[in-house]
C-alpha positions in Angstrom: 12.3 -1.6 2.1 14.5 1.2 3.5 12.4 4.1 4.9 13.7 7.5 3.8 13.3 10.3 6.2 14.2 14.0 6.0 14.7 14.6 9.7 18.3 13.6 9.8 19.4 17.1 9.0 17.2 18.5 11.7 14.6 19.8 9.3 11.1 20.0 10.7 8.3 19.3 8.3 4.8 20.7 8.9 1.8 18.4 8.7 2.0 14.6 8.3 4.6 12.8 6.3 4.0 9.2 5.3 7.4 7.5 5.6 6.0 4.2 4.4 2.8 3.2 2.6 3.0 -0.6 2.0 0.1 -2.7 0.7 0.1 -6.4 -0.2 -3.1 -7.8 -1.8 -3.5 -11.5 -1.8 -5.9 -13.6 -3.9 -5.7 -17.3 -3.1 -6.6 -20.3 -5.2 -9.8 -20.8 -3.2 -11.0 -17.2 -4.0 -10.3 -15.8 -0.5 -8.7 -12.3 -0.4 -6.6 -10.5 2.2 -4.9 -7.1 2.3 -1.8 -6.4 4.4 -1.1 -2.8 5.2 1.9 -1.2 6.8 1.8 2.5 7.4 4.5 4.6 9.1 3.5 8.3 9.5 5.3 11.1 11.2 3.2 13.9 12.7 4.9 17.2 12.2 2.3 19.6 13.6 -0.5 19.8 16.1 -3.0 19.7 13.3 -1.6 16.4 12.1 -1.8 15.1 15.7 -5.5 16.0 15.8 -6.1 14.0 12.6 -4.1 11.0 13.8 -7.1 9.0 15.0 -7.9 8.6 11.3 -4.8 6.5 10.9 -6.5 3.7 12.9 -7.1 0.4 11.1 -10.5 -0.2 9.7 -13.1 -1.9 11.9 -12.7 -5.7 11.8 -9.1 -5.6 10.7 -6.5 -7.9 12.5 -4.0 -5.4 14.0 -0.5 -6.9 14.0 1.3 -3.9 15.5 0.4 -0.4 16.7 3.2 1.6 18.3 4.4 5.2 18.6 8.0 6.2 18.0 8.8 9.3 20.0 11.2 12.1 19.0 13.5 11.2 21.9 14.1 7.7 20.4 11.8 5.8 22.8 8.8 3.7 21.6 5.4 3.0 23.1 3.5 -0.2 22.1 -0.3 0.5 22.2 -2.8 -2.2 22.9 -4.3 -3.6 19.7 -7.5 -1.9 18.9 -6.8 1.0 21.3 -7.1 3.7 18.7 -8.2 6.1 21.5 -4.6 6.0 22.8 -3.6 7.9 19.7 -5.2 11.0 21.2 -2.1 11.3 23.5 0.3 11.8 20.6 2.6 14.8 20.3 3.9 16.7 17.3 7.1 14.9 16.2 5.8 11.4 17.0 5.7 8.6 14.5 2.8 6.2 14.3 3.8 2.7 13.1 0.9 0.4 12.3 0.5 -3.0 10.6 -2.8 -4.7 10.0 -4.5 -7.3 7.8 -8.0 -7.2 6.4 -9.5 -10.6 5.6 -12.4 -10.1 3.2 -15.6 -12.2 3.4 -16.5 -14.5 0.6 -14.5 -16.4 -2.1 -15.0 -14.2 -5.2 -11.4 -13.3 -5.6 -10.2 -10.2 -7.3 -13.6 -9.4 -9.1 -15.4 -9.3 -5.8 -12.9 -7.1 -4.0 -11.5 -4.6 -6.5 -10.7 -2.1 -3.8 -8.0 -4.3 -2.4 -6.2 -4.6 -5.8 -6.0 -0.8 -6.5 -3.2 1.4 -5.2 -2.5 5.1 -5.5 1.1 6.3 -5.3 1.5 9.6 -3.5 -1.0 12.0 -2.1 -2.2 15.6 -2.5 -2.6 16.0 1.2 0.8 14.9 2.5 4.3 13.8 1.4 4.8 10.1 0.8 8.4 9.1 0.8 8.2 5.3 0.3 5.5 3.4 -1.5 5.1 -0.3 -2.4 2.2 -2.3 -3.8 2.4 -6.0 -4.2 -0.2 -8.3 -5.6 0.0 -12.1 -5.0 -2.3 -14.4 -7.1 -2.1 -18.0 -8.2 0.5 -18.4 -10.9 -1.7 -21.0 -12.6 -4.2 -18.2 -13.2 -1.7 -15.6 -14.5 -3.2 -15.5 -18.0 -6.4 -14.0 -16.5 -4.6 -11.1 -14.9 -4.6 -7.6 -16.4 -2.7 -4.7 -15.0 -4.1 -1.2 -15.7 -1.6 1.5 -14.9 -2.5 5.2 -15.2 -0.8 8.5 -14.4 2.8 7.4 -15.1 2.8 4.5 -12.7 6.1 2.8 -11.9 7.5 -0.2 -13.7 6.3 -3.6 -12.6 8.6 -6.4 -11.4 7.1 -9.9 -11.6 8.2 -13.4 -10.5 6.7 -16.7 -9.3 7.3 -17.6 -5.6 5.9 -20.8 -4.2 3.3 -21.1 -6.9 2.1 -17.5 -6.5 2.7 -14.8 -9.1 4.1 -11.8 -7.4 3.7 -8.4 -9.1 5.4 -5.5 -7.4 5.6 -1.8 -7.9 7.8 0.3 -5.5 9.3 3.7 -5.0 11.8 4.6 -2.2 13.0 7.8 -3.9 11.5 10.9 -2.3 12.4 13.1 -5.3 10.7 10.6 -7.6 7.6 10.5 -5.4 7.4 14.3 -5.3 7.9 14.6 -9.0 4.9 12.2 -9.6 2.7 14.4 -7.4 3.9 17.6 -9.1 2.8 16.2 -12.5 -0.4 14.9 -11.1 -2.6 17.8 -12.2 -1.8 16.9 -15.8 -1.7 13.1 -15.6 -3.4 12.3 -12.3 -1.6 10.5 -9.4 -0.1 7.2 -10.5 -2.6 4.4 -10.0 -2.2 0.7 -10.4 -5.2 -1.7 -10.7 -5.0 -5.4 -11.1 -8.2 -7.0 -12.6 -9.0 -10.4 -14.0 -10.7 -8.9 -17.1 -10.9 -5.4 -18.6 -14.6 -5.7 -19.3 -16.6 -3.2 -17.3 -13.6 -1.0 -16.5 -13.5 2.6 -17.8 -9.8 3.2 -18.8 -8.5 6.7 -19.5 -6.9 7.0 -23.0 -3.5 7.6 -21.4 -3.6 4.2 -19.6 -0.9 1.6 -20.1 -2.0 -2.0 -20.4 0.3 -4.8 -19.3 -0.7 -8.4 -19.9 1.5 -10.7 -17.9 1.3 -14.4 -18.8 3.6 -16.8 -17.0 5.0 -19.5 -19.3 7.0 -21.3 -16.7 5.5 -24.1 -14.6 4.0 -22.6 -11.5 5.1 -25.5 -9.3 3.1 -27.0 -6.5 -0.2 -25.5 -5.3 0.6 -22.7 -2.7 -0.2 -23.2 0.9 -2.8 -20.8 2.3 -1.4 -18.5 5.0 
């Protein structure tokens, strides 16, 4: 996904701007669940720098990359797990972080609903690029229910290596800001993927999408 940025014109934006908010939730045939997160955040003020330590991956996450991109074009790779190094950031720096959370247990989507929910946009900062991907066994596609509220983006779905891939994405800054502007009326766009609707409280404005794959899912996917 291309990362849109508004600094090319020399404009300085106060506060933090999330250049990329990318989540991939994975539910495997054996019930195990993982969540991949890639966040790229530009710190446009001293206040944003002070809050940067909150960008650190959650405890227990497998950190794949943690680096700082400086305003002069240079980059500094930080030791994995060295969140304290974020205290040396300066206004104008960009924090680029990738990590994976591997959840305990084998209960799949019902046991880890937090991994299969995504909010597009934020009231606290600009979000220029968002993507939410859910991977689940294609052979279980008839059990999947998508609950979209607040004017969520259209879903694209396909089967890849025996896994059903559902994806929602926005790389249009104007579209993202429009969604936030309308949020007081509709709420921020939220996508939830659940196995069954039972037990979920769904606003009356919610859109329900049932996606049942009719093509052969192919061989059983390899766990990664």
